[in-house]
Wavefront OBJ file of the C-alpha trace (Angstrom):
o trace
v -7.568 13.702 -5.554
v -7.857 9.640 -5.952
v -11.234 8.042 -5.800
v -11.456 5.893 -2.769
v -11.388 2.240 -3.213
v -13.962 -0.373 -2.282
v -13.276 -1.970 1.167
v -14.207 -5.623 -0.552
v -11.451 -5.163 -2.844
v -8.170 -7.433 -2.327
v -5.458 -5.421 -3.445
v -1.986 -7.043 -4.618
v 0.964 -5.906 -6.077
v 1.037 -5.886 -10.064
v 2.890 -8.631 -11.542
v 5.636 -6.095 -12.647
v 6.066 -4.716 -9.253
v 8.024 -5.837 -6.336
v 8.262 -4.545 -2.756
v 11.920 -4.407 -1.599
v 13.689 -3.088 1.392
v 16.863 -0.824 1.108
v 18.942 -1.605 3.705
v 21.246 1.691 3.284
v 18.451 3.975 3.263
v 16.045 2.072 5.807
v 13.199 2.458 3.590
v 10.882 0.182 1.389
v 10.904 0.518 -2.528
v 8.429 -0.661 -5.053
v 10.871 -1.905 -7.994
v 8.857 -1.433 -11.381
v 10.234 -1.973 -14.986
v 12.753 1.152 -15.433
v 11.879 2.900 -12.245
v 12.222 2.638 -8.401
v 9.695 4.341 -5.936
v 10.771 5.161 -2.599
v 7.966 4.327 0.094
v 8.204 7.179 3.158
v 6.820 6.539 6.420
v 4.581 3.864 6.901
v 3.645 3.367 3.214
v 5.628 0.245 3.062
v 3.839 -1.444 5.857
v 0.571 -0.505 4.059
v 1.661 -2.144 0.834
v 3.100 -5.235 2.545
v -0.241 -6.105 3.659
v -1.565 -5.823 -0.140
v -1.238 -9.691 -0.655
v -4.367 -10.403 -2.539
v -5.944 -12.227 0.421
v -6.698 -9.311 2.548
v -9.609 -7.099 1.710
v -9.313 -3.217 2.268
v -11.412 -3.406 5.242
v -8.883 -5.786 6.879
v -6.239 -4.227 6.060
v -7.595 -0.962 7.515
v -8.533 -2.774 10.851
v -4.938 -4.265 11.244
v -3.233 -0.667 10.725
v -5.816 0.816 13.263
v -4.946 -1.695 15.671
v -0.797 -1.038 15.108
v -1.507 2.732 14.845
v -4.312 3.555 17.436
v -5.710 7.046 16.796
v -3.983 7.481 13.311
v -6.619 8.483 10.670
v -6.117 5.085 8.832
v -9.754 4.656 7.856
v -9.406 8.095 5.799
v -6.049 7.943 4.426
v -5.242 4.312 3.498
v -7.964 3.854 0.924
v -6.984 7.104 -0.779
v -3.430 6.026 -0.782
v -4.400 2.565 -2.010
v -6.326 4.149 -4.985
v -3.356 6.380 -5.716
v -1.427 3.201 -6.212
v -3.885 1.842 -8.317
v -4.066 4.593 -10.586
v -0.570 4.168 -11.118
v -1.068 0.547 -12.300
v 0.965 -0.757 -9.264
v -1.898 -2.569 -7.771
v -4.258 -4.868 -9.039
l 1 2 3 4 5 6 7 8 9 10 11 12 13 14 15 16 17 18 19 20 21 22 23 24 25 26 27 28 29 30 31 32 33 34 35 36 37 38 39 40 41 42 43 44 45 46 47 48 49 50 51 52 53 54 55 56 57 58 59 60 61 62 63 64 65 66 67 68 69 70 71 72 73 74 75 76 77 78 79 80 81 82 83 84 85 86 87 88 89 90
């Protein structure tokens, strides 16, 4: 399992990664060199908040506001750690 990230980290997409919406499938995509990753569920809304300005704590707070009762504080830092481990976030 991935490590949990620091709450003061300000994640942003790596320079070679783009977030795009696929209108046909109705999903968000991470477009990488030679690869496309389909983001399911609320993953796209999490990545969309990774703008390099917001800290992880602010991202969690915003998602808790949008999704009351969801286990955001536990799941989002792990999810972001996984994206960082893949090299998709800096």
